[in-house]
ZAMARGU-4260 file (C-alpha; in steps of 0.2 Angstrom, whole numbers, plus 5000, padded with zeros to 4 digits):
<rodrens>
0) 5246/5350/5285 | 5253/5335/5294 | 5269/5328/5287 | 5271/5310/5284 | 5284/5301/5294
5) 5300/5298/5285 | 5303/5280/5281 | 5317/5272/5292 | 5334/5273/5285 | 5338/5261/5272
10) 5321/5256/5268 | 5324/5257/5250 | 5343/5255/5250 | 5348/5241/5263 | 5353/5224/5255
15) 5345/5208/5262 | 5362/5205/5272 | 5360/5222/5281 | 5341/5221/5282 | 5339/5204/5288
20) 5355/5193/5292 | 5345/5179/5298 | 5336/5176/5281 | 5352/5180/5272 | 5361/5167/5281
25) 5348/5153/5277 | 5349/5158/5260 | 5367/5157/5260 | 5367/5140/5267 | 5354/5134/5254
30) 5365/5141/5240 | 5379/5131/5246 | 5368/5116/5249 | 5363/5116/5231 | 5380/5119/5225
35) 5388/5105/5234 | 5375/5092/5232 | 5366/5083/5217 | 5348/5087/5216 | 5338/5072/5210
40) 5320/5077/5216 | 5310/5076/5199 | 5299/5092/5203 | 5315/5102/5205 | 5326/5111/5194
45) 5338/5127/5193 | 5331/5142/5186 | 5341/5154/5175 | 5348/5171/5182 | 5335/5180/5170
50) 5321/5170/5180 | 5328/5174/5197 | 5329/5192/5191 | 5311/5193/5185 | 5305/5184/5201
55) 5314/5197/5212 | 5308/5212/5201 | 5298/5227/5207 | 5282/5220/5198 | 5280/5212/5215
60) 5273/5228/5221 | 5259/5228/5209 | 5241/5220/5212 | 5229/5215/5198 | 5214/5204/5195
65) 5206/5197/5180 | 5214/5196/5163 | 5225/5207/5153 | 5214/5221/5147 | 5200/5217/5159
70) 5207/5221/5176 | 5199/5227/5192 | 5213/5239/5196 | 5221/5252/5188 | 5239/5255/5183
75) 5240/5238/5174 | 5249/5243/5158 | 5264/5233/5161 | 5257/5220/5171 | 5246/5217/5155
80) 5261/5217/5144 | 5270/5204/5154 | 5255/5192/5156 | 5252/5194/5138 | 5269/5189/5134
85) 5269/5173/5145 | 5252/5169/5136 | 5258/5170/5119 | 5274/5161/5123 | 5264/5147/5131
90) 5252/5146/5115 | 5267/5146/5103 | 5277/5133/5114 | 5264/5120/5115 | 5254/5125/5099
95) 5237/5129/5107 | 5224/5143/5105 | 5222/5147/5124 | 5233/5148/5139 | 5230/5154/5157
100) 5246/5158/5165 | 5239/5163/5182 | 5238/5147/5192 | 5249/5148/5207 | 5253/5130/5206
105) 5250/5114/5196 | 5237/5108/5209 | 5227/5125/5207 | 5227/5123/5189 | 5219/5105/5190
110) 5207/5112/5204 | 5202/5126/5191 | 5198/5111/5179 | 5187/5102/5191 | 5178/5119/5194
115) 5175/5122/5176 | 5169/5105/5170 | 5162/5097/5187 | 5149/5099/5200 | 5151/5092/5217
120) 5149/5073/5218 | 5153/5070/5200 | 5164/5055/5196 | 5182/5057/5191 | 5193/5043/5183
125) 5211/5045/5187 | 5227/5035/5192 | 5229/5028/5209 | 5242/5035/5220 | 5253/5021/5223
130) 5254/5018/5203 | 5260/5036/5201 | 5245/5047/5202 | 5244/5065/5210 | 5235/5072/5226
135) 5225/5084/5215 | 5218/5071/5204 | 5205/5066/5218 | 5216/5058/5231 | 5206/5056/5247
140) 5215/5069/5258 | 5214/5082/5244 | 5199/5094/5240 | 5196/5085/5224 | 5194/5069/5233
145) 5183/5077/5247 | 5171/5085/5235 | 5170/5073/5220 | 5169/5054/5218 | 5186/5047/5213
150) 5188/5030/5204 | 5205/5024/5202 | 5214/5014/5188 | 5231/5006/5191 | 5245/4999/5181
155) 5248/4981/5175 | 5262/4968/5181 | 5275/4976/5169 | 5272/4993/5177 | 5262/5001/5162
160) 5245/5009/5162 | 5231/4995/5161 | 5221/5003/5147 | 5209/4988/5148 | 5205/4993/5166
165) 5204/5012/5161 | 5191/5006/5148 | 5181/4994/5160 | 5180/5006/5174 | 5175/5021/5162
170) 5160/5011/5155 | 5156/5005/5173 | 5156/5022/5181 | 5153/5034/5167 | 5165/5048/5175
175) 5163/5066/5169 | 5181/5069/5169 | 5196/5056/5165 | 5213/5061/5169 | 5230/5055/5162
180) 5247/5060/5169 | 5253/5060/5186 | 5268/5063/5198 | 5277/5047/5197 | 5273/5037/5182
185) 5288/5035/5171 | 5281/5030/5155 | 5273/5039/5139 | 5254/5039/5140 | 5243/5033/5126
190) 5234/5049/5123 | 5224/5043/5108 | 5217/5028/5118 | 5213/5039/5132 | 5203/5051/5121
195) 5193/5037/5112 | 5189/5031/5130 | 5183/5048/5135 | 5173/5051/5120 | 5165/5033/5122
200) 5158/5040/5138 | 5155/5058/5135 | 5169/5063/5148 | 5181/5078/5148 | 5200/5072/5146
205) 5212/5081/5156 | 5231/5078/5153 | 5242/5083/5167 | 5259/5084/5160 | 5268/5093/5174
210) 5281/5080/5174 | 5286/5080/5155 | 5281/5096/5149 | 5298/5101/5146 | 5300/5086/5134
215) 5285/5090/5125 | 5291/5107/5123 | 5308/5100/5117 | 5300/5089/5104 | 5307/5072/5113
220) 5290/5066/5120 | 5272/5064/5112 | 5261/5080/5116 | 5244/5077/5123 | 5236/5093/5117
225) 5230/5086/5100 | 5219/5074/5111 | 5216/5081/5128 | 5201/5093/5130 | 5212/5102/5142
230) 5230/5101/5148 | 5239/5107/5163 | 5257/5109/5167 | 5270/5117/5179 | 5283/5129/5173
235) 5297/5122/5185 | 5302/5104/5184 | 5309/5100/5167 | 5302/5117/5159 | 5315/5125/5170
240) 5306/5139/5177 | 5299/5147/5193 | 5285/5139/5201 | 5268/5140/5195 | 5255/5132/5183
245) 5247/5134/5167 | 5231/5128/5158 | 5231/5125/5140 | 5216/5121/5128 | 5210/5124/5109
250) 5191/5123/5115 | 5185/5142/5116 | 5170/5138/5125 | 5180/5128/5139 | 5192/5142/5139
255) 5179/5154/5145 | 5175/5142/5159 | 5193/5140/5163 | 5196/5159/5164 | 5182/5161/5177
260) 5187/5145/5187 | 5205/5152/5190 | 5198/5169/5194 | 5187/5172/5204 | 5184/5153/5206
265) 5200/5147/5215 | 5212/5161/5216 | 5212/5180/5218 | 5226/5192/5213 | 5239/5187/5201
270) 5257/5184/5208 | 5263/5196/5194 | 5283/5192/5198 | 5279/5173/5196 | 5271/5177/5179
275) 5286/5187/5174 | 5297/5173/5178 | 5285/5161/5169 | 5287/5172/5153 | 5305/5171/5154
280) 5306/5152/5156 | 5293/5150/5141 | 5304/5162/5130 | 5319/5152/5135 | 5310/5136/5130
285) 5306/5143/5113 | 5325/5144/5109 | 5333/5130/5098 | 5345/5126/5113 | 5331/5120/5124
290) 5328/5106/5112 | 5345/5099/5115 | 5342/5101/5135 | 5326/5091/5133 | 5334/5077/5124
295) 5349/5077/5136 | 5336/5076/5150 | 5328/5061/5143 | 5345/5053/5139 | 5351/5055/5157
300) 5336/5048/5164 | 5337/5033/5154 | 5355/5031/5159 | 5352/5033/5178 | 5338/5020/5176
305) 5350/5008/5167 | 5364/5011/5179 | 5354/5007/5194 | 5347/4991/5185 | 5364/4986/5182
310) 5368/4986/5199 | 5352/4976/5205 | 5341/4990/5210 | 5323/4987/5204 | 5316/5001/5193
315) 5297/5002/5191 | 5292/4997/5173 | 5311/4994/5169 | 5314/5010/5163 | 5308/5028/5158
320) 5301/5039/5144 | 5302/5055/5155 | 5313/5064/5167 | 5309/5053/5181 | 5311/5036/5187
325) 5304/5026/5202 | 5315/5013/5212 | 5306/4999/5221 | 5317/4995/5237 | 5306/4980/5243
330) 5319/4967/5237 | 5332/4976/5246 | 5321/4976/5262 | 5322/4995/5264 | 5310/5009/5265
335) 5309/5025/5255 | 5311/5036/5271 | 5326/5028/5277 | 5334/5027/5261 | 5332/5045/5256
340) 5339/5050/5272 | 5354/5040/5269 | 5356/5046/5252 | 5353/5065/5257 | 5367/5063/5269
345) 5378/5056/5255 | 5374/5072/5245 | 5361/5065/5234 | 5344/5072/5237 | 5329/5063/5231
350) 5311/5059/5238 | 5302/5044/5245 | 5289/5038/5235 | 5274/5024/5234 | 5277/5010/5223
355) 5263/4999/5214 | 5256/4988/5229 | 5264/4998/5242 | 5259/4993/5260 | 5269/5006/5269
360) 5260/5023/5274 | 5264/5038/5264 | 5276/5044/5277 | 5287/5028/5275 | 5284/5021/5257
365) 5294/5007/5249 | 5302/5017/5235 | 5311/5032/5228 | 5309/5044/5215 | 5323/5051/5205
370) 5323/5065/5192 | 5336/5070/5179 | 5331/5088/5175 | 5341/5098/5188 | 5358/5088/5185
375) 5356/5091/5167 | 5354/5109/5169 | 5370/5110/5178 | 5379/5101/5164 | 5378/5083/5169
380) 5379/5071/5154 | 5378/5052/5153 | 5395/5049/5161 | 5390/5059/5176 | 5373/5051/5178
385) 5383/5034/5177 | 5392/5039/5192 | 5377/5045/5201 | 5368/5029/5198 | 5384/5019/5205
390) 5384/5031/5221 | 5365/5028/5224 | 5368/5009/5223 | 5383/5010/5234 | 5373/5018/5248
395) 5358/5007/5246 | 5367/4991/5246 | 5376/4996/5261 | 5361/4999/5269 | 5353/4982/5264
400) 5369/4973/5270 | 5371/4982/5286 | 5353/4982/5291 | 5353/5002/5293 | 5363/5018/5287
405) 5382/5016/5284 | 5390/5032/5289 | 5407/5027/5281 | 5399/5024/5264 | 5388/5041/5266
410) 5405/5050/5270 | 5414/5042/5255 | 5401/5045/5243 | 5397/5063/5250 | 5416/5068/5246
415) 5415/5061/5228 | 5399/5071/5225 | 5407/5087/5231 | 5421/5085/5220 | 5409/5081/5205
420) 5399/5096/5209 | 5414/5108/5211 | 5417/5105/5193 | 5399/5110/5188 | 5396/5126/5198
425) 5379/5133/5198 | 5377/5153/5199 | 5395/5154/5198 | 5402/5170/5206 | 5385/5175/5213
430) 5379/5181/5231 | 5363/5179/5239 | 5362/5198/5242 | 5346/5205/5234 | 5345/5224/5234
435) 5329/5232/5227 | 5325/5228/5209 | 5338/5215/5207 | 5340/5196/5209 | 5356/5188/5214
440) 5371/5198/5212 | 5387/5196/5204 | 5400/5195/5219 | 5414/5207/5219 | 5426/5197/5230
445) 5431/5183/5219
</rodrens>
């Protein structure tokens, strides 16, 4: 009998630092970047140590397909237990009868809904990109825009969804699917009005709450679930968990279609370590402390909007009801691309974003999008977000007055940002080394 070759020395034992110093160094740099800078990208947050542990756990070795109890692979006892926990926690958190926690992302959750309720060529009514919509809602470059017939609604002169336009377009085009929610719309949505319009044209209503799911979970934002036929969300952003998507509904017939649309429709195997991390974050969001977090996220977003407006920065719609806000830079003569680069150099990371009526291409844009979720997680309150708003304004006004980036101002702000961040450490005392079966390790060299 031939003997199997032995594994190379250290296969089960070497830490990441020893096994792959190049990747280790990049992760160490990223840890430093996160620690010393302020994260204002609305789609990012800081996960808990427990989520990191789950994401880096040995369940990554397991492959399953199908739903718990109906797998195509054996050895699924603990995989089933983990996914069932995530499902039950999602149902309890959002008060619904069905949850699919397998989508790899919010975009794939939305694609599964399209597959479940539409046929190629069907009409979809959704928010325009420059009004705050999302690529996966029928944008031309996306699969959903190539295979379906998107009709776009926008916002009014005050920056709010034009419900009259939504109703007119719905009756003119008779869409099969109507979508509310987006990636850069800062205001609360009138879900009952959307449902009434959907019912009047016999359309399915999809609410994409990716950017405010945490506020819904925390009870500080209206829930779309009593009105939408189906709701999608992501588990990162303000839910404060690992990356991935979820689909929720109370319609049993639709639930069966959604299950099939996820697998085998748009995905294959379940990413079980991501589902384990989703279960952790959903469990964390069920704790009473999460309500206080969600309330502070909203407060901080409003403080930031107010601080920017007080310094003469135009904020779309004049404020926010969500964790995000959008600044219109056209009055300053700036582009989003240039402004985001200068802010990043100053230790303030955000993203360029289209604004209503934007004539700049997507790679340039005329706006910036800011979010409060990550800063709130590391402990920032209203006082800190007021300072952040002042720093943003300092950088933007220096650019506007000087006709380009002002490295002196960037350097001054960057130093002040680092000083603030040192008072609010993330993953304090942690090392990026990750031995088998563990997440980040407690450092022993403090």
